[in-house]
C-alpha positions in Angstrom: -86.7 38.7 -106.1 -87.9 41.7 -108.0 -86.5 45.1 -107.0 -88.9 47.0 -104.7 -90.1 50.5 -105.1 -89.3 52.0 -101.6 -90.7 55.1 -100.0 -88.4 57.8 -98.7 -89.3 60.7 -96.3 -86.9 63.6 -95.9 -86.9 65.7 -92.7 -84.8 68.8 -92.1 -85.7 72.3 -90.9 -83.6 73.8 -93.7 -85.2 73.8 -97.1 -81.8 73.9 -98.8 -80.7 70.7 -97.1 -84.0 69.0 -98.1 -83.4 70.1 -101.7 -79.8 68.9 -101.7 -80.9 65.4 -100.5 -83.4 65.2 -103.3 -80.9 66.3 -105.9 -77.8 64.4 -104.8 -79.0 61.0 -106.1 -81.2 59.6 -108.9 -83.7 58.2 -106.4 -85.9 56.6 -109.0 -83.0 54.7 -110.4 -82.1 53.5 -106.9 -85.6 52.2 -106.4 -87.0 55.0 -104.2 -89.9 57.4 -104.4 -89.7 60.6 -102.3 -93.2 60.5 -100.8 -92.9 63.6 -98.6 -90.7 66.1 -96.8 -91.0 67.9 -93.5 -89.5 70.9 -91.7 -89.7 69.5 -88.2 -89.7 66.2 -86.3 -93.4 66.5 -85.4 -94.5 67.2 -88.9 -92.4 64.2 -90.0 -94.0 62.1 -87.4 -97.5 62.8 -88.8 -96.4 62.2 -92.4 -94.7 59.0 -91.4 -97.9 57.8 -89.6 -99.9 58.6 -92.8 -97.5 57.3 -95.5 -95.5 54.5 -93.7 -92.1 55.2 -95.4 -89.5 52.5 -95.7 -86.7 55.0 -95.0 -86.4 58.4 -93.3 -83.5 60.7 -93.6 -83.6 63.3 -90.8 -81.4 66.0 -89.3 -80.5 65.5 -85.7 -80.9 69.1 -84.7 -84.4 70.5 -85.2 -86.8 72.7 -83.2 -89.7 71.3 -81.1 -88.7 67.6 -81.6 -85.0 66.8 -82.3 -83.8 63.8 -84.3 -83.2 61.7 -81.2 -86.7 62.1 -79.8 -88.1 61.5 -83.3 -86.0 58.4 -83.8 -87.2 57.0 -80.5 -90.8 57.5 -81.3 -90.6 56.1 -84.8 -88.8 53.0 -83.6 -91.2 52.5 -80.7 -94.2 52.3 -83.0 -92.7 51.4 -86.5 -89.5 49.4 -85.8 -89.4 48.3 -89.5 -88.7 51.9 -90.7 -85.1 52.6 -91.4 -83.6 55.9 -90.3 -80.5 57.8 -91.4 -79.4 60.6 -89.1 -77.7 63.7 -90.5 -75.3 65.4 -88.1 -72.5 68.0 -88.0 -69.0 66.9 -86.9 -69.3 68.5 -83.4 -72.5 66.4 -82.8 -70.7 63.1 -83.4 -71.2 61.8 -79.9 -74.8 62.9 -80.0 -75.3 61.0 -83.2 -74.1 57.8 -81.6 -77.0 58.0 -79.2 -79.3 57.9 -82.3 -77.8 54.5 -83.2 -78.7 53.2 -79.8 -82.2 54.4 -80.4 -82.4 52.3 -83.5 -81.1 54.5 -86.3 -79.6 52.5 -89.1 -76.7 54.9 -90.0 -75.6 58.5 -89.6 -73.9 60.8 -92.1 -71.8 63.9 -91.5 -72.7 67.2 -93.0 -71.9 68.5 -95.5 -73.3 65.5 -97.3 -71.2 63.7 -99.9 -72.9 61.9 -102.8 -70.7 58.8 -102.6 -71.3 58.4 -98.8 -75.1 58.9 -99.2 -75.3 56.4 -102.1 -73.3 53.8 -100.1 -75.6 54.2 -97.1 -78.7 53.9 -99.2 -77.5 50.8 -101.1 -76.8 49.0 -97.8 -80.1 49.9 -96.3 -82.0 48.9 -99.4 -80.5 45.4 -99.2 -81.5 45.2 -95.6 -85.1 46.3 -96.3 -85.5 43.8 -99.2 -84.1 41.0 -97.1 -86.5 41.8 -94.3 -89.4 42.0 -96.7 -88.6 38.6 -98.1 -88.6 37.2 -94.5 -92.0 38.9 -93.9 -93.5 37.2 -96.9 -92.3 33.8 -95.7 -93.8 34.6 -92.2 -97.1 35.7 -93.7 -97.2 32.5 -95.8 -96.6 30.4 -92.8 -99.3 32.3 -90.8 -101.8 31.7 -93.6 -101.0 28.0 -93.7 -101.4 27.8 -89.9 -104.8 29.6 -90.2 -106.0 27.1 -92.7 -105.4 24.3 -90.2 -107.3 25.9 -87.4 -105.0 28.6 -85.9 -106.7 31.9 -85.7 -105.1 35.3 -86.2 -105.8 37.4 -83.1 -105.2 40.6 -85.0 -108.8 40.6 -86.0 -110.6 41.0 -82.7 -114.0 42.6 -83.2 -113.7 46.3 -82.5 -117.2 47.5 -81.7 -118.5 51.1 -82.1 -118.3 51.5 -78.3 -114.6 50.8 -78.4 -114.1 53.4 -81.2 -116.1 55.9 -79.1 -113.8 55.1 -76.1 -110.8 55.8 -78.3 -112.2 59.2 -79.4 -112.9 60.0 -75.8 -109.3 59.2 -74.9 -108.1 61.4 -77.7 -110.3 64.3 -76.5 -108.9 63.9 -72.9 -105.3 63.8 -74.2 -105.5 66.2 -77.1 -102.4 68.2 -75.9 -100.2 65.1 -76.1 -98.1 65.7 -79.3 -97.1 62.0 -79.4 -100.6 60.8 -79.9 -100.7 58.8 -83.1 -102.4 55.8 -84.7 -99.7 53.5 -83.3 -99.7 54.9 -79.8 -103.5 54.6 -79.6 -103.4 51.1 -81.0 -100.8 50.1 -78.4 -102.8 51.7 -75.6 -106.0 49.8 -76.5 -104.2 46.6 -77.5 -105.4 46.6 -81.1 -103.4 45.9 -84.2 -102.6 49.3 -85.8 -103.5 48.3 -89.4 -106.8 46.7 -88.2 -107.7 49.8 -86.1 -107.1 52.1 -89.0 -109.4 50.0 -91.3 -112.2 49.7 -88.7 -112.0 53.3 -87.6 -112.4 54.4 -91.3 -115.3 52.0 -91.7 -117.1 53.4 -88.7 -116.2 57.1 -88.9 -115.7 57.7 -92.6 -112.2 59.1 -92.1 -108.8 57.6 -91.2 -107.7 58.0 -87.7 -104.8 60.3 -88.4 -107.1 62.7 -90.3 -109.7 62.5 -87.5 -107.1 63.2 -84.9 -105.8 66.3 -86.7 -109.3 67.5 -87.3 -110.1 67.1 -83.5 -106.9 69.1 -82.8 -108.0 71.9 -85.1 -111.5 71.9 -83.7 -110.0 72.3 -80.2 -107.8 75.1 -81.6 -110.9 76.9 -83.0 -112.6 76.7 -79.6 -109.5 78.3 -78.0 -109.5 81.1 -80.6 -113.2 81.6 -80.1 -113.2 81.7 -76.4 -109.7 83.1 -75.4 -107.2 85.6 -76.4 -104.3 83.1 -76.4 -101.5 83.5 -79.0 -101.2 81.0 -81.8 -98.1 79.3 -80.4 -99.9 78.8 -77.1 -102.9 77.2 -78.7 -100.6 75.1 -80.8 -99.1 73.7 -77.6 -102.5 73.1 -76.0 -103.8 71.1 -79.0 -100.7 68.9 -79.4 -99.1 70.5 -82.4 -96.2 72.5 -80.8 -94.5 73.3 -84.1 -96.1 76.7 -85.0 -95.4 76.3 -88.8 -96.9 72.8 -88.9 -99.8 74.0 -86.8 -100.4 76.8 -89.3 -100.3 74.3 -92.2 -102.8 72.0 -90.5 -105.1 74.9 -89.6 -105.3 76.2 -93.2 -105.7 72.7 -94.6 -108.8 72.0 -92.4 -110.3 75.4 -92.3 -109.2 77.1 -95.6 -108.0 80.1 -93.6 -104.6 81.2 -92.2 -104.8 81.7 -88.4 -104.6 85.5 -88.9 -107.4 85.5 -91.5 -109.5 83.3 -89.2 -109.0 85.7 -86.3 -109.7 88.7 -88.4 -112.5 87.5 -90.7 -114.1 84.6 -88.9 -114.2 85.7 -85.3 -115.1 89.3 -86.1 -118.1 88.0 -88.0 -119.0 85.4 -85.4 -119.1 82.5 -87.9 -119.7 79.1 -86.2 -117.2 76.3 -86.1 -119.4 74.2 -88.3 -119.0 76.7 -91.1 -115.3 76.3 -91.0 -114.6 72.6 -90.6 
């Protein structure tokens, strides 16, 4: 079997730790591409939804969503993703809980190159073995389909169902765990199929659409109330203020302070921002 090029996501609220992880190993030589990094569990959750990494290395202690909660959410919706938890010695018992939630391994800080390399090599073997099994399964499913068995993943998703999903998002916009996977599970639709159909019908993938709805809701709060940014962040389901600020600027082109000062004072409409 040819060696796979695997995707790695790094999550830690300390930039120095993220940099260290990236520098400790020759990731390309080990067959990995670092496809993203995040400073909080929630930011990591959004990136994971969008990029579907094969492996996530995450700290166990982070603000707004710690490694345990993050691990549980990832494993609930993406059980195939492998997770390595980083922990300090005094958090040893805490780290063992992460293994119960589905983490593949945990490493003690400060990180040692040899220990990280050993953990990565073991996980890579596991991922490649599982991928080979998936290929065999897909081949068998294809053969069954050819003799009359239908794949129930491809149930017709009508525009009315997509509108129902959008309505559900709007009603639950403050839920920070709202993702493509959780929505697919709620409406009993295969996540990959939902993603494709949603983009076909709405012209944007569901993750982008969800974030845009959150930012539109945030703009409404800024327009109509005097709430602080951190309060609005909670209300629209992005409780990590730094990540909220990133998303706001990405979708509006303005920092929150600039928006409040320049946009609201000039009474620009929401349509001119998003």
